[in-house]
C-alpha positions in Angstrom: 50.2 -11.8 34.3 53.0 -14.3 33.6 54.6 -14.3 37.1 53.4 -13.4 40.6 53.0 -9.7 41.1 56.1 -9.4 43.3 58.2 -11.2 40.7 57.1 -8.9 37.9 57.6 -5.8 40.1 61.0 -7.1 41.2 62.1 -7.5 37.6 60.7 -4.1 36.5 62.3 -2.3 39.4 65.7 -4.1 38.8 65.6 -3.0 35.2 64.7 0.6 36.2 67.5 0.6 38.7 70.0 -0.7 36.1 68.8 2.0 33.7 69.6 4.8 36.2 73.2 4.2 35.4 73.0 5.8 32.0 73.7 9.5 32.5 73.8 9.0 36.2 70.2 9.4 37.1 71.0 8.9 40.8 73.3 11.9 41.3 72.3 12.6 44.9 70.4 11.3 47.9 67.3 13.2 46.8 67.1 11.3 43.5 67.5 8.0 45.4 64.6 9.0 47.6 62.5 9.8 44.6 63.4 6.5 42.9 62.6 4.6 46.1 59.3 6.4 46.5 58.4 5.9 42.8 59.0 2.2 43.1 57.2 1.9 46.4 60.2 0.7 48.4 59.0 0.4 52.0 60.9 -0.2 55.2 64.1 1.4 56.4 65.5 4.2 54.2 68.7 5.7 55.5 68.8 8.2 52.6 72.4 9.0 53.1 75.6 9.0 51.0 76.5 5.5 52.1 73.2 4.1 51.0 73.4 6.0 47.7 76.9 4.5 47.1 75.7 1.0 47.9 72.7 1.3 45.5 75.0 2.6 42.8 77.4 -0.3 43.3 74.6 -2.8 42.9 73.7 -1.6 39.4 76.5 -3.2 37.4 76.0 -6.5 39.2 72.4 -6.5 38.2 73.1 -5.3 34.7 75.4 -8.3 34.1 72.4 -10.6 34.6 70.9 -9.3 31.3 73.9 -10.6 29.3 74.8 -13.7 31.3 74.0 -17.2 30.4 71.8 -19.4 32.7 74.8 -20.6 34.8 76.1 -17.1 35.3 72.7 -15.8 36.3 72.3 -18.7 38.8 75.8 -18.1 40.2 75.2 -14.4 40.6 71.7 -14.8 42.1 73.0 -17.4 44.6 75.8 -15.1 45.5 73.4 -12.2 46.2 71.1 -14.3 48.3 74.1 -15.6 50.3 75.7 -12.2 50.7 72.5 -10.6 52.1 71.5 -13.7 54.2 68.2 -14.1 52.4 65.6 -16.0 54.3 62.3 -16.0 52.3 59.2 -15.2 54.3 55.6 -14.6 53.3 54.5 -11.1 54.3 51.5 -8.8 53.8 51.7 -5.0 54.0 50.3 -1.8 52.7 48.2 -2.7 49.6 50.0 -5.9 48.9 48.6 -9.3 49.7 50.9 -12.1 50.7 54.2 -12.0 48.8 57.8 -13.0 49.5 60.3 -10.8 51.4 63.7 -12.5 51.9 65.3 -9.8 54.1 63.8 -7.8 56.9 62.2 -4.3 56.3 65.0 -2.9 58.4 67.7 -4.2 56.0 69.6 -1.5 54.0 67.8 -0.4 50.9 70.6 -1.8 48.7 70.2 -5.2 50.3 66.5 -5.2 49.8 66.9 -4.2 46.2 69.5 -6.9 45.6 67.5 -9.7 47.2 64.2 -8.7 45.6 65.9 -8.7 42.2 67.6 -12.0 43.0 64.3 -13.6 44.1 62.6 -12.4 40.8 65.5 -13.9 38.8 64.9 -17.2 40.6 61.5 -17.3 39.1 62.9 -16.5 35.6 65.4 -19.3 35.8 63.0 -21.8 37.2 60.5 -21.1 34.5 63.2 -21.0 31.8 62.3 -17.5 30.8 65.7 -15.7 30.8 65.0 -14.9 27.1 62.6 -12.2 28.4 65.7 -10.2 29.5 66.6 -7.9 26.6 68.6 -4.8 25.7 66.7 -2.0 24.1 66.6 -2.5 20.3 67.4 1.2 19.7 71.0 1.4 18.4 71.7 4.5 20.5 70.3 3.2 23.8 72.0 1.0 26.3 69.0 0.4 28.6 67.8 -3.1 29.7 64.2 -4.3 29.7 62.1 -7.2 30.8 59.6 -8.4 28.1 56.6 -9.4 30.1 54.3 -9.4 27.1 52.4 -12.6 26.3 53.8 -12.8 22.8 57.4 -11.9 23.7 57.4 -8.9 21.3 58.7 -6.0 23.4 61.8 -4.6 21.8 62.2 -1.1 23.3 62.8 0.3 26.8 60.5 2.7 28.6 62.6 5.8 27.7 60.7 6.6 24.5 62.9 4.6 22.2 59.9 2.8 20.7 58.1 6.0 19.9 61.3 7.5 18.3 61.7 4.4 16.2 58.1 4.5 15.1 58.3 8.2 14.2 61.6 7.5 12.3 60.0 4.6 10.4 56.9 6.8 9.6 59.1 9.6 8.3 61.2 7.2 6.2 58.0 5.8 4.6 56.8 9.3 3.8 60.1 10.2 2.3 60.1 7.0 0.2 56.6 7.7 -1.1 57.6 11.3 -1.9 60.4 10.0 -4.0 63.5 11.9 -5.0 63.3 15.7 -4.4 
C-alpha cells in the first residue's frame, strides 16, 4: 500500500467515475445506484435525475486532473474543496477504521464524490506522485487509470485493454514465427 486506504479508494473511484463517461455508462438513475453500491458509497443517496446530472457534470472536472500540471491540479482541488465547504474530520463506519471525510454523510453524492477525489489528490500532490495518473496505453481507449503499483509499471485501464494488448502481441509473435504464408 502506497497511500492510506481511503486515499487509494478515492483515487480508484475517481478514475472509475471518469471512465463512466466513455459510452455513457451512467445512462439512468439505476446505473448510478449500481455504481454507488459497487464503490461502497454510504450516506445520503437521493438517486434522482438531479443527482445523476450533478455526478455526470463532475466527471469532466475530474478527468482534467489526469492531464493537468501540478499547479492546475492544486487549483482544481482547492476549488472543489472550497465549493463543497470541505471540513476534514476523522470518522469510522461500517468496516472502515478511522479515515477522513470532509463533507457530511448527508451531503449530495456528487459533493461527496468531488471532495473524496479532491482529498485523495491532495495526498498525490503532497507526496509528489502525480506521475501515477495515466491514460490507458491502448491506442483505442480513452480511459484514465491510477498506477498504484510499487514499480510504477501499470499501463492499461481495467477494461481489458491489457489483455487485448497481450493477445495481440502473442498473435503477432506467432505470425512472425510462422513467416510469410
